[in-house]
N, C-alpha and C positions, 0 to 999 in steps of 0.2 A: 352712834345712834344704835339702837338694837336691832340686832337681825342674826337670826338663829340658822345652823345649817348643823344635819347631822354628821356631814362629813369633815368637817374641820373644827370640832369642839372645841380648841383651843380659841380660834379665832372668833366662834360664837360668841365667847364668853366674853370677849373683850369687846367685840361690839356690843353687847350690852353693856358692856361698863361704861363705854362711850355716851350710851345714852342717858346713863345716872349723872355721867359729868356736864351734859348738856343740860338737861334739868336742875340739876343743883346750882349751876352757874346763872341760867336765865330765871329761873325762880327767884335767886336772891335778888337778881338785879330787880323785878317787878317788886319783890317785898322793898325793897329801898326806895322806889318809886312811891310806894303806899306811906313810907315814912316820911319822905318829902313832902308828900301832901297833907300831914299832919300839923306841920308849920311850928314844931315843938312840942306839941303835947305828949308826953310819955314817951318821948324818943330816946333817952339812954337805955332803958329797959329794952325798948323794940328791937333797938339797934343790936342787943348784944344778943337777943332772941333770933334775931336773923342770920346773924353772922354762926352762930351756933347751929342752928338746924343744917345752914349751907353747909358748913364743913362737915356735920357728920354724914351728909348724903353724898358729899363729895370722897370723905374716907370709905364710904361704902362700894365706891368704884374702884378704888384702890384695892381695896379686900378682893373684890372680881378679879382684878387682873391679877394679882400676886398669885393665887391659886390657879389661874388660868395657864401660868408658865410651867405647873406640873403635868399639864395636860398634853398629849400627843396632837400634831397638826397633819394632817392627810390632805394636801391643797390639789386637788385636780385641775386640770385645762378649763372646764366647765365652772368650777370656782372661781377661778382665776379672771376669767371673762365676765360672769356673773358681777362679781366685786368692780371691776371696770366700769361696767354699765351703770352699778348704783350709786357707785361716786360722783359718776358724770352727772347724774340726774337729780341729786344731792345737791351738788355744786350749783346747778341750775335754778332748782326752787329754791335755795337759800339766799341766791344773788337777786333772784326776784322778789323775794321778801323784802331784804335790804333795801332796793331800789323804791319798792312799795313805800315802806317807810317815809325813805327821804322826800318823796315826793308829798307825802302827807304832810309831814311837818313844814315844808316851804310853803304848800299851798295853804295849810290852816293859820300860819303865821302872816300870809299875805292875804286872807282875807277876815283877818283877826279874829279870830275862832280857834284860838291855842289851848281852850278848854277842850276841845274834841280830841285831842293829839292822844290820849293815853288810850280814850274810846276805840277808834281807829285802828293804832296800833294792835289793840290785843284782837282784834277782829282780822286783821292781817296776819297776825301770828297764829291765830287759830284755824283760819282756811288753809295756811300753810303745811298744817299737821296732815290734812285731808290727804294730800298725793303722797306724804312720807307714810301713812299707813299702809298704801298699796304698793309703796316701793319697797319699805321694810318687810311687809308683810305683818304688821303689827296693828292687830284690832284695837288694841286700848287706843292709840292715836284717833281714832276717829271719836271716841267719846273726849277725848283732850280737845282737839280741835273745838266740838260742837259745843263743850261746855264754856270754853274762851268767848266764844262768839256770843253765847246765850248771856253771859256774865255782863258784856259791854254793850248789848241791846238793853238789857233788863235794867242798868246802870242809867241808862240813856232815859229810859222811860218813867223810871219811877223815884231815882235819887237826885236829890236838887244839887245843882254843882257846887255849893259852899254851904257848910253847917257851922254854926258859933256854937264852940265848948268855953264858957268863962270869957277869958281873953285869948283864946286861940279863934281864928278863923281857918277852919280846916277845908282843903279841897276835897271833897268827897267824891269827886270822880276818880281823882289820881289816888284817893284813898281804899277806895273800895275796888277798884279793878286793878290795881298795884297789888293788894292784900291778896285779892281774890284769885288773880291769874297766879300769884304764887304759891297758894295752896294746890292749886290745879297741877301745877308743874311738879311742884315737891312730890304731892301724892303720885302722880305720873311717875316720878324717879323713884319712889319707893317700892312703886308696883312693879317695875323694872328690875328694881336689885332683886326683890324676890324671886322676880323669873329666871334669873341669872342664878340664883341660890340653887334652885329647882333643875336648874340645866346642870349645874355643877354635880350635883347629887345624881342625877341621873348617868352622866358621863363616867362618874368615878365607881359609880356601883356596876357598869359594864366593863371596866378596866379590872376592879376586883374579879366580876366571875371570868374573866380570861385567865 
C-alpha cells in the first residue's frame, strides 16, 4: 500500500508501488466480475482490454520499484517501529475485510439473495479503505472508499438486477458494480503511480543538489 516518509525515500517509493500493485490486481478482479455479468456480450474484446489495463498498471508499479533501488535508505528505529505497527493493523483490517466477505457470501446464498453479493462486497471493500486512509496517511483512499460505497448503493436503488440485450441476459448488478469498482480502483492506482513519480522526482532532485 502507499505510504510516504521523508526519511526513507527508497522504502517510501516501494510502499507506493505496492499500492499500485494492489489496485491493479483488485481492479482487474472487479473488471472480470463485470465481464462475467455480461454473460457473453462483447466478452472477448472486453477481456483483452481488462488484461491490458491491468498489466499496464502493474508495470507502472514495477517501474517505481526499479527506480527506487537507486535511492538511499535511511531507516531509523522510529521508522521500523512505525512500519511494524502499520503492517499489524493492515493485516487486521485486511483479515476483517476477508471475514466480512465470507460471511456475506454465506448469508446471501443461504437466504437466496445471491444477487446482492457484489453490491455488499463493494460496500465492504469501500469501508475497508476508510481506516486504511488514516493508517497510511493517504487521503485519496477516503474518496476511493466513499465512491465504492456510493456505487453499490446507487446501483441497488436505480439499476435493475437484470437487463436483456438481444439474446443476452445481462446481470446488471454484477456488470455495473464490477466495471464501476474496476474504474475506481484503476483510477486510484494511476493516482498513486503519479504520486510515486512525483516523490521520485523530489528525492532525485535533492540528491542532485547534494
